[in-house]
C-alpha positions as a Markdown table, in Angstrom:
| # | Residue | x | y | z |
|---|---|---|---|---|
| 1 | Unk | -28.8 | -5.9 | 7.2 |
| 2 | Unk | -27.1 | -8.1 | 4.2 |
| 3 | Unk | -25.1 | -11.2 | 5.0 |
| 4 | Unk | -21.1 | -10.5 | 5.7 |
| 5 | Unk | -19.3 | -11.4 | 2.4 |
| 6 | Unk | -17.2 | -14.5 | 3.9 |
| 7 | Unk | -13.4 | -14.3 | 3.5 |
| 8 | Unk | -10.5 | -15.5 | 4.6 |
| 9 | Unk | -6.5 | -14.6 | 5.0 |
| 10 | Unk | -3.2 | -16.3 | 3.9 |
| 11 | Unk | -0.7 | -14.7 | 5.7 |
| 12 | Unk | -0.4 | -15.0 | 8.8 |
| 13 | Unk | 3.0 | -12.6 | 9.7 |
| 14 | Unk | 4.1 | -9.0 | 11.2 |
| 15 | Unk | 1.6 | -6.7 | 9.3 |
| 16 | Unk | -1.2 | -9.5 | 8.1 |
| 17 | Unk | -2.4 | -9.1 | 12.7 |
| 18 | Unk | -4.0 | -5.6 | 11.6 |
| 19 | Unk | -5.4 | -7.1 | 8.5 |
| 20 | Unk | -7.2 | -9.9 | 11.1 |
| 21 | Unk | -8.2 | -7.0 | 13.6 |
| 22 | Unk | -9.6 | -4.7 | 10.8 |
| 23 | Unk | -11.8 | -7.0 | 9.2 |
| 24 | Unk | -13.1 | -8.6 | 12.9 |
| 25 | Unk | -13.8 | -4.2 | 13.2 |
| 26 | Unk | -15.8 | -4.8 | 9.9 |
| 27 | Unk | -20.0 | -6.1 | 10.0 |
| 28 | Unk | -19.8 | -6.9 | 6.5 |
| 29 | Unk | -16.9 | -9.5 | 6.4 |
| 30 | Unk | -15.9 | -12.3 | 8.5 |
| 31 | Unk | -12.6 | -14.3 | 8.7 |
| 32 | Unk | -13.6 | -18.2 | 8.6 |
| 33 | Unk | -10.3 | -19.3 | 7.9 |
| 34 | Unk | -6.6 | -19.6 | 8.3 |
| 35 | Unk | -3.9 | -20.0 | 6.1 |
| 36 | Unk | 0.4 | -20.0 | 6.9 |
| 37 | Unk | 2.9 | -22.4 | 6.2 |
| 38 | Unk | 4.7 | -21.7 | 9.4 |
| 39 | Unk | 2.7 | -24.4 | 11.9 |
| 40 | Unk | 3.4 | -22.0 | 15.8 |
| 41 | Unk | 2.4 | -19.4 | 13.5 |
| 42 | Unk | -0.7 | -19.9 | 12.4 |
| 43 | Unk | -1.8 | -21.9 | 15.7 |
| 44 | Unk | -1.4 | -18.1 | 17.7 |
| 45 | Unk | -2.9 | -15.8 | 15.0 |
| 46 | Unk | -6.1 | -18.8 | 15.1 |
| 47 | Unk | -6.1 | -18.5 | 19.1 |
| 48 | Unk | -5.8 | -14.2 | 19.1 |
| 49 | Unk | -8.4 | -14.0 | 16.5 |
| 50 | Unk | -11.3 | -17.2 | 17.7 |
| 51 | Unk | -11.1 | -19.2 | 14.0 |
| 52 | Unk | -11.4 | -22.1 | 14.4 |
| 53 | Unk | -10.2 | -23.5 | 10.9 |
| 54 | Unk | -6.1 | -23.2 | 9.8 |
| 55 | Unk | -4.4 | -24.8 | 6.2 |
| 56 | Unk | -1.2 | -25.1 | 5.8 |
| 57 | Unk | -2.0 | -25.4 | 1.8 |
| 58 | Unk | -4.0 | -22.6 | -0.2 |
| 59 | Unk | -5.2 | -24.7 | -2.7 |
| 60 | Unk | -6.7 | -27.4 | 0.3 |
| 61 | Unk | -8.4 | -24.1 | 2.1 |
| 62 | Unk | -10.0 | -23.3 | -1.7 |
| 63 | Unk | -11.1 | -26.0 | -2.4 |
| 64 | Unk | -12.9 | -26.9 | 1.3 |
| 65 | Unk | -13.9 | -23.0 | 2.3 |
| 66 | Unk | -16.9 | -21.8 | 0.0 |
| 67 | Unk | -15.2 | -17.6 | -0.1 |
| 68 | Unk | -16.5 | -14.9 | -1.1 |
| 69 | Unk | -12.8 | -14.0 | -0.9 |
| 70 | Unk | -9.3 | -13.8 | 0.4 |
| 71 | Unk | -7.1 | -11.4 | 1.8 |
| 72 | Unk | -3.0 | -12.6 | 0.6 |
| 73 | Unk | -1.3 | -11.2 | 3.3 |
| 74 | Unk | 2.2 | -13.0 | 2.2 |
| 75 | Unk | 5.5 | -11.8 | 0.2 |
| 76 | Unk | 6.5 | -10.9 | -3.0 |
| 77 | Unk | 7.1 | -14.3 | -4.5 |
| 78 | Unk | 4.2 | -16.6 | -3.3 |
| 79 | Unk | 1.8 | -13.2 | -4.9 |
| 80 | Unk | 0.9 | -15.0 | -8.8 |
| 81 | Unk | -0.1 | -17.7 | -7.6 |
| 82 | Unk | -1.9 | -17.3 | -4.8 |
| 83 | Unk | -3.7 | -14.5 | -7.0 |
| 84 | Unk | -4.0 | -17.2 | -9.7 |
| 85 | Unk | -5.5 | -20.1 | -7.4 |
| 86 | Unk | -8.1 | -17.0 | -5.9 |
| 87 | Unk | -9.0 | -16.5 | -9.1 |
| 88 | Unk | -9.4 | -20.4 | -10.5 |
| 89 | Unk | -11.6 | -20.8 | -6.9 |
| 90 | Unk | -13.7 | -17.5 | -8.5 |
| 91 | Unk | -13.2 | -15.3 | -5.1 |
| 92 | Unk | -12.5 | -11.4 | -5.0 |
| 93 | Unk | -9.2 | -10.8 | -4.6 |
| 94 | Unk | -7.3 | -8.5 | -2.1 |
| 95 | Unk | -3.7 | -8.6 | -2.0 |
| 96 | Unk | -0.2 | -7.3 | -0.5 |
| 97 | Unk | 1.9 | -4.6 | -2.0 |
| 98 | Unk | 4.3 | -4.9 | -3.4 |
| 99 | Unk | 2.4 | -6.9 | -5.8 |
| 100 | Unk | 3.9 | -8.2 | -8.0 |
| 101 | Unk | 8.4 | -8.8 | -8.6 |
| 102 | Unk | 7.3 | -7.8 | -11.8 |
| 103 | Unk | 5.1 | -6.0 | -14.5 |
| 104 | Unk | 5.0 | -9.6 | -16.7 |
| 105 | Unk | 2.8 | -11.5 | -13.3 |
| 106 | Unk | 0.9 | -8.4 | -11.7 |
| 107 | Unk | -0.3 | -8.6 | -15.9 |
| 108 | Unk | -1.5 | -11.9 | -15.9 |
| 109 | Unk | -2.8 | -11.4 | -12.2 |
| 110 | Unk | -5.0 | -8.2 | -13.6 |
| 111 | Unk | -5.6 | -11.0 | -16.6 |
| 112 | Unk | -7.0 | -13.7 | -14.1 |
| 113 | Unk | -9.3 | -12.4 | -12.3 |
| 114 | Unk | -10.3 | -10.3 | -14.9 |
| 115 | Unk | -11.4 | -13.8 | -17.1 |
| 116 | Unk | -12.9 | -14.9 | -13.7 |
| 117 | Unk | -15.7 | -12.1 | -13.3 |
| 118 | Unk | -13.9 | -10.9 | -9.8 |
| 119 | Unk | -12.9 | -7.8 | -8.2 |
| 120 | Unk | -9.2 | -7.6 | -7.6 |
| 121 | Unk | -8.0 | -4.7 | -5.3 |
| 122 | Unk | -3.7 | -3.6 | -4.0 |
| 123 | Unk | -3.3 | -3.5 | -0.3 |
| 124 | Unk | -1.9 | -0.2 | -1.2 |
| 125 | Unk | -2.6 | 1.3 | 1.8 |
| 126 | Unk | -0.8 | 4.8 | 1.9 |
| 127 | Unk | -2.6 | 6.8 | 0.2 |
| 128 | Unk | -5.9 | 5.9 | 2.3 |
| 129 | Unk | -4.7 | 7.0 | 5.5 |
| 130 | Unk | -7.0 | 9.2 | 7.1 |
| 131 | Unk | -4.4 | 12.7 | 6.6 |
| 132 | Unk | -3.8 | 11.5 | 3.1 |
| 133 | Unk | -7.9 | 11.0 | 2.1 |
| 134 | Unk | -7.6 | 14.9 | 3.4 |
| 135 | Unk | -5.7 | 16.0 | 0.9 |
| 136 | Unk | -6.6 | 14.0 | -2.2 |
| 137 | Unk | -10.3 | 16.3 | -1.2 |
| 138 | Unk | -8.9 | 18.6 | -1.3 |
| 139 | Unk | -6.5 | 19.1 | -4.5 |
| 140 | Unk | -9.5 | 16.7 | -5.9 |
| 141 | Unk | -11.7 | 19.1 | -5.2 |
| 142 | Unk | -9.4 | 21.7 | -6.8 |
| 143 | Unk | -9.4 | 24.5 | -4.2 |
| 144 | Unk | -5.5 | 24.5 | -5.1 |
| 145 | Unk | -6.8 | 25.3 | -8.6 |
| 146 | Unk | -4.3 | 24.0 | -10.8 |
| 147 | Unk | -1.2 | 22.0 | -9.0 |
| 148 | Unk | 2.1 | 22.3 | -10.9 |
| 149 | Unk | 4.4 | 21.1 | -7.9 |
| 150 | Unk | 4.6 | 18.4 | -5.5 |
| 151 | Unk | 6.3 | 16.7 | -2.6 |
| 152 | Unk | 6.0 | 13.5 | -1.1 |
| 153 | Unk | 8.4 | 13.7 | 1.9 |
| 154 | Unk | 8.6 | 10.2 | 4.5 |
| 155 | Unk | 12.5 | 10.4 | 6.3 |
| 156 | Unk | 12.8 | 8.7 | 9.3 |
| 157 | Unk | 15.4 | 6.3 | 11.1 |
| 158 | Unk | 13.0 | 4.5 | 12.4 |
| 159 | Unk | 14.5 | 1.3 | 12.7 |
| 160 | Unk | 11.9 | -1.1 | 10.7 |
| 161 | Unk | 14.5 | -4.3 | 10.5 |
| 162 | Unk | 13.2 | -5.5 | 14.2 |
| 163 | Unk | 10.0 | -6.4 | 13.6 |
| 164 | Unk | 10.2 | -7.7 | 9.7 |
| 165 | Unk | 13.7 | -9.0 | 9.4 |
| 166 | Unk | 13.9 | -9.8 | 5.9 |
| 167 | Unk | 13.7 | -5.8 | 4.9 |
| 168 | Unk | 17.5 | -6.0 | 5.4 |
| 169 | Unk | 17.9 | -9.0 | 3.2 |
| 170 | Unk | 16.6 | -8.0 | -0.7 |
| 171 | Unk | 19.0 | -6.4 | -2.8 |
| 172 | Unk | 15.9 | -4.3 | -3.3 |
| 173 | Unk | 14.6 | -2.4 | -0.3 |
| 174 | Unk | 13.2 | 1.0 | 0.6 |
| 175 | Unk | 12.1 | 1.6 | -3.1 |
| 176 | Unk | 10.2 | -1.5 | -3.6 |
| 177 | Unk | 8.7 | -1.4 | -0.3 |
| 178 | Unk | 7.9 | 2.0 | 1.1 |
| 179 | Unk | 8.5 | 4.1 | -2.1 |
| 180 | Unk | 5.8 | 2.1 | -3.5 |
| 181 | Unk | 3.4 | 4.1 | -0.6 |
| 182 | Unk | 4.7 | 7.6 | -1.6 |
| 183 | Unk | 4.7 | 7.2 | -5.1 |
| 184 | Unk | 1.5 | 6.1 | -4.8 |
| 185 | Unk | 1.0 | 8.8 | -3.5 |
| 186 | Unk | 2.3 | 11.0 | -5.8 |
| 187 | Unk | -0.1 | 9.6 | -8.6 |
| 188 | Unk | -3.2 | 10.1 | -6.2 |
| 189 | Unk | -3.0 | 13.7 | -6.2 |
| 190 | Unk | -1.2 | 14.6 | -9.7 |
| 191 | Unk | -2.2 | 12.0 | -11.7 |
| 192 | Unk | -0.2 | 9.9 | -13.9 |
| 193 | Unk | 3.9 | 9.7 | -14.4 |
| 194 | Unk | 5.3 | 10.4 | -18.3 |
| 195 | Unk | 9.1 | 10.3 | -17.2 |
| 196 | Unk | 10.7 | 10.5 | -14.2 |
| 197 | Unk | 14.5 | 10.3 | -12.9 |
| 198 | Unk | 15.2 | 8.6 | -9.5 |
| 199 | Unk | 18.7 | 8.6 | -7.5 |
| 200 | Unk | 20.1 | 6.4 | -4.3 |
| 201 | Unk | 22.1 | 5.1 | -1.7 |
| 202 | Unk | 22.5 | 2.5 | 1.0 |
| 203 | Unk | 24.2 | 4.0 | 4.2 |
| 204 | Unk | 23.3 | 1.5 | 6.3 |
| 205 | Unk | 26.3 | -1.2 | 6.1 |
| 206 | Unk | 24.2 | -3.9 | 7.1 |
| 207 | Unk | 21.5 | -4.1 | 4.9 |
| 208 | Unk | 21.5 | -5.4 | 1.3 |
| 209 | Unk | 19.9 | -2.7 | -0.6 |
| 210 | Unk | 19.1 | 1.5 | -0.6 |
| 211 | Unk | 17.9 | 3.3 | 2.6 |
| 212 | Unk | 17.9 | 6.3 | 0.8 |
| 213 | Unk | 15.9 | 7.6 | -2.9 |
| 214 | Unk | 14.4 | 10.9 | -4.6 |
| 215 | Unk | 13.0 | 10.5 | -8.1 |
| 216 | Unk | 11.9 | 13.1 | -9.7 |
| 217 | Unk | 8.6 | 12.7 | -11.6 |
| 218 | Unk | 6.5 | 14.2 | -14.7 |
| 219 | Unk | 3.0 | 13.3 | -14.4 |
| 220 | Unk | 1.3 | 14.5 | -17.8 |
| 221 | Unk | -1.7 | 16.4 | -15.6 |
| 222 | Unk | 1.6 | 19.2 | -16.3 |
| 223 | Unk | 2.8 | 18.8 | -12.5 |
| 224 | Unk | 6.4 | 18.5 | -11.9 |
| 225 | Unk | 6.8 | 16.3 | -7.7 |
| 226 | Unk | 9.5 | 15.3 | -5.3 |
| 227 | Unk | 9.1 | 11.4 | -4.1 |
| 228 | Unk | 11.8 | 11.6 | -1.7 |
| 229 | Unk | 12.1 | 8.8 | 1.3 |
| 230 | Unk | 14.6 | 7.6 | 3.8 |
| 231 | Unk | 15.5 | 5.1 | 6.0 |
| 232 | Unk | 18.6 | 6.4 | 7.3 |
| 233 | Unk | 17.3 | 10.1 | 8.5 |
| 234 | Unk | 18.2 | 11.1 | 11.9 |
| 235 | Unk | 14.5 | 13.6 | 13.1 |
| 236 | Unk | 13.6 | 14.6 | 16.8 |
| 237 | Unk | 11.5 | 14.4 | 17.5 |
| 238 | Unk | 11.4 | 11.7 | 15.0 |
| 239 | Unk | 8.4 | 10.8 | 12.7 |
| 240 | Unk | 8.1 | 8.0 | 11.6 |
| 241 | Unk | 5.5 | 6.9 | 9.8 |
| 242 | Unk | 4.3 | 10.0 | 8.4 |
| 243 | Unk | 3.9 | 11.0 | 5.0 |
| 244 | Unk | 4.6 | 15.0 | 4.2 |
| 245 | Unk | 3.6 | 16.8 | 1.5 |
| 246 | Unk | 3.7 | 20.0 | 0.2 |
| 247 | Unk | 1.6 | 20.7 | -3.0 |
| 248 | Unk | 1.6 | 24.5 | -4.9 |
| 249 | Unk | -1.4 | 25.4 | -7.7 |
| 250 | Unk | -2.5 | 28.7 | -9.6 |
| 251 | Unk | -4.9 | 28.6 | -6.4 |
| 252 | Unk | -2.8 | 28.3 | -3.4 |
| 253 | Unk | -0.2 | 26.3 | -1.3 |
| 254 | Unk | -0.9 | 23.1 | 0.8 |
| 255 | Unk | 1.7 | 21.3 | 3.8 |
| 256 | Unk | 0.4 | 18.5 | 5.3 |
| 257 | Unk | 3.4 | 19.0 | 8.3 |
| 258 | Unk | 4.9 | 16.7 | 10.7 |
| 259 | Unk | 2.1 | 15.5 | 13.8 |
| 260 | Unk | -0.9 | 15.7 | 11.7 |
| 261 | Unk | -1.5 | 19.5 | 10.8 |
| 262 | Unk | -2.8 | 20.6 | 7.5 |
| 263 | Unk | -2.1 | 24.1 | 6.6 |
| 264 | Unk | -4.0 | 25.9 | 3.2 |
| 265 | Unk | -3.6 | 30.0 | 3.1 |
| 266 | Unk | -4.8 | 30.9 | 6.3 |
| 267 | Unk | -6.9 | 27.7 | 7.7 |
| 268 | Unk | -5.4 | 24.7 | 9.8 |
| 269 | Unk | -6.6 | 21.7 | 10.0 |
| 270 | Unk | -6.0 | 18.3 | 13.2 |
| 271 | Unk | -5.6 | 15.7 | 11.0 |
| 272 | Unk | -5.1 | 13.5 | 13.9 |
| 273 | Unk | -5.6 | 9.9 | 13.3 |
| 274 | Unk | -7.8 | 7.6 | 16.0 |
| 275 | Unk | -5.7 | 5.3 | 18.1 |
| 276 | Unk | -8.3 | 2.6 | 17.1 |
| 277 | Unk | -9.0 | 0.1 | 20.3 |
| 278 | Unk | -6.2 | -2.8 | 19.0 |
| 279 | Unk | -3.8 | 0.2 | 17.8 |
| 280 | Unk | -0.5 | 1.3 | 18.8 |
| 281 | Unk | 1.9 | 4.8 | 18.7 |
| 282 | Unk | 3.2 | 5.4 | 16.2 |
| 283 | Unk | 1.3 | 2.6 | 13.7 |
| 284 | Unk | -2.0 | 4.1 | 15.1 |
| 285 | Unk | -2.5 | 5.9 | 11.4 |
| 286 | Unk | -1.0 | 3.1 | 9.1 |
| 287 | Unk | -3.2 | 0.6 | 11.2 |
| 288 | Unk | -6.1 | 2.9 | 10.8 |
| 289 | Unk | -5.7 | 3.0 | 6.8 |
| 290 | Unk | -6.0 | -1.0 | 6.6 |
| 291 | Unk | -9.5 | -0.6 | 8.6 |
| 292 | Unk | -10.5 | 2.4 | 5.6 |
| 293 | Unk | -9.1 | 0.2 | 3.3 |
| 294 | Unk | -10.9 | -2.9 | 3.6 |
| 295 | Unk | -14.3 | -0.8 | 4.0 |
| 296 | Unk | -13.6 | 0.2 | 0.2 |
| 297 | Unk | -13.0 | -3.2 | -0.9 |
| 298 | Unk | -16.6 | -4.2 | 0.5 |
| 299 | Unk | -18.1 | -1.7 | -0.8 |
| 300 | Unk | -16.8 | -1.7 | -4.6 |
| 301 | Unk | -17.5 | -5.8 | -4.4 |
| 302 | Unk | -21.1 | -4.7 | -3.0 |
| 303 | Unk | -21.2 | -1.8 | -6.1 |
| 304 | Unk | -19.5 | -4.1 | -8.8 |
| 305 | Unk | -17.5 | -1.1 | -9.3 |
| 306 | Unk | -13.8 | -0.8 | -9.6 |
| 307 | Unk | -11.8 | -0.2 | -6.2 |
| 308 | Unk | -9.0 | 2.8 | -6.3 |
| 309 | Unk | -6.6 | 0.7 | -6.1 |
| 310 | Unk | -7.4 | -2.4 | -8.3 |
| 311 | Unk | -4.9 | -4.6 | -9.7 |
| 312 | Unk | -4.9 | -3.1 | -12.5 |
| 313 | Unk | -4.7 | 0.5 | -11.4 |
| 314 | Unk | -1.1 | -0.6 | -9.3 |
| 315 | Unk | 0.1 | -1.9 | -12.3 |
| 316 | Unk | 1.2 | 2.7 | -13.7 |
| 317 | Unk | 2.8 | 1.9 | -9.1 |
| 318 | Unk | 4.7 | -0.8 | -9.7 |
| 319 | Unk | 5.8 | 0.8 | -13.6 |
| 320 | Unk | 7.0 | 3.6 | -11.6 |
| 321 | Unk | 9.1 | 1.4 | -9.1 |
| 322 | Unk | 10.3 | 0.0 | -11.9 |
| 323 | Unk | 11.6 | 2.9 | -14.1 |
| 324 | Unk | 13.4 | 4.2 | -10.3 |
| 325 | Unk | 15.9 | 1.5 | -10.4 |
| 326 | Unk | 16.4 | 1.8 | -14.2 |
| 327 | Unk | 16.8 | 5.3 | -13.5 |
| 328 | Unk | 19.0 | 4.9 | -10.4 |
| 329 | Unk | 20.9 | 2.3 | -12.7 |
| 330 | Unk | 21.9 | 4.1 | -15.2 |
| 331 | Unk | 21.8 | 8.0 | -14.5 |
| 332 | Unk | 19.2 | 9.0 | -16.7 |
| 333 | Unk | 14.9 | 9.6 | -17.2 |
| 334 | Unk | 12.9 | 7.2 | -17.7 |
| 335 | Unk | 10.0 | 7.0 | -20.1 |
| 336 | Unk | 7.2 | 5.9 | -18.7 |
| 337 | Unk | 5.9 | 4.7 | -21.8 |
| 338 | Unk | 8.1 | 2.4 | -22.9 |
| 339 | Unk | 8.2 | 0.0 | -19.8 |
């Protein structure tokens, strides 16, 4: 058996716990060090995952450790300095989404890691959920023929702010935090986008950003898609955190309904994801996707190939986020080539 790749995780917050559980399940990787500026959180996470070496400073960690890769699980403001630091250290990088606060930072990170000859993957995990992967497989296999319409929808009233209170403080919220995922699913299904329009609303008065967004996308493939997301929708039963999908093609139509039921012509498939030993409902579909995306990252490093959600690929998803905010602010259709 090949030796596992040696890695470190920077950031020990809410979502990083899932990443650490997933790394522990993958025999191709071994996390040997953690880094976080919050001493209490760092110590608690190190004890939970039995990781002996901890650092408050990432530069010191890179200097002291011999790493093959780093998992950057921090908030967006720290991504560029940490990714560029990792590139200087000559290690592969998987970075949390949103990848960058602006396109200039995103492009700079891609250039830095490419220059180092290493792999850069963005932890854009919604397209890696097993139910969504099944839909992607069906579309890419041509079972629906030429796709001409699609809808990717995420509507919920789930309280995401208790676990991640910083989400209520930003001037940007649902497109940057959630819409980026649903836009990425639309790209995976229907191809890159040539133009888009968006509207936004803030329904919850206790937050600073938008919590409802509706986006209309024209894809280079000729397909049109609607991507809509809301954290102000009262549903019973609650469907968090499921992405619902509808697709029309020349050979048939497909639906991924609430409860992970896929309907294609007269065929019905139950795509309910497994609940991993360390996972919990209703987060289990996202938690499983973490394991799947990290397995893909390791496979790409071994093969010397580009990840499906590479840093370079993610530039296209980030451009959609910027186009959506620009369209909503100016009330117009935005051409992606102009960004």
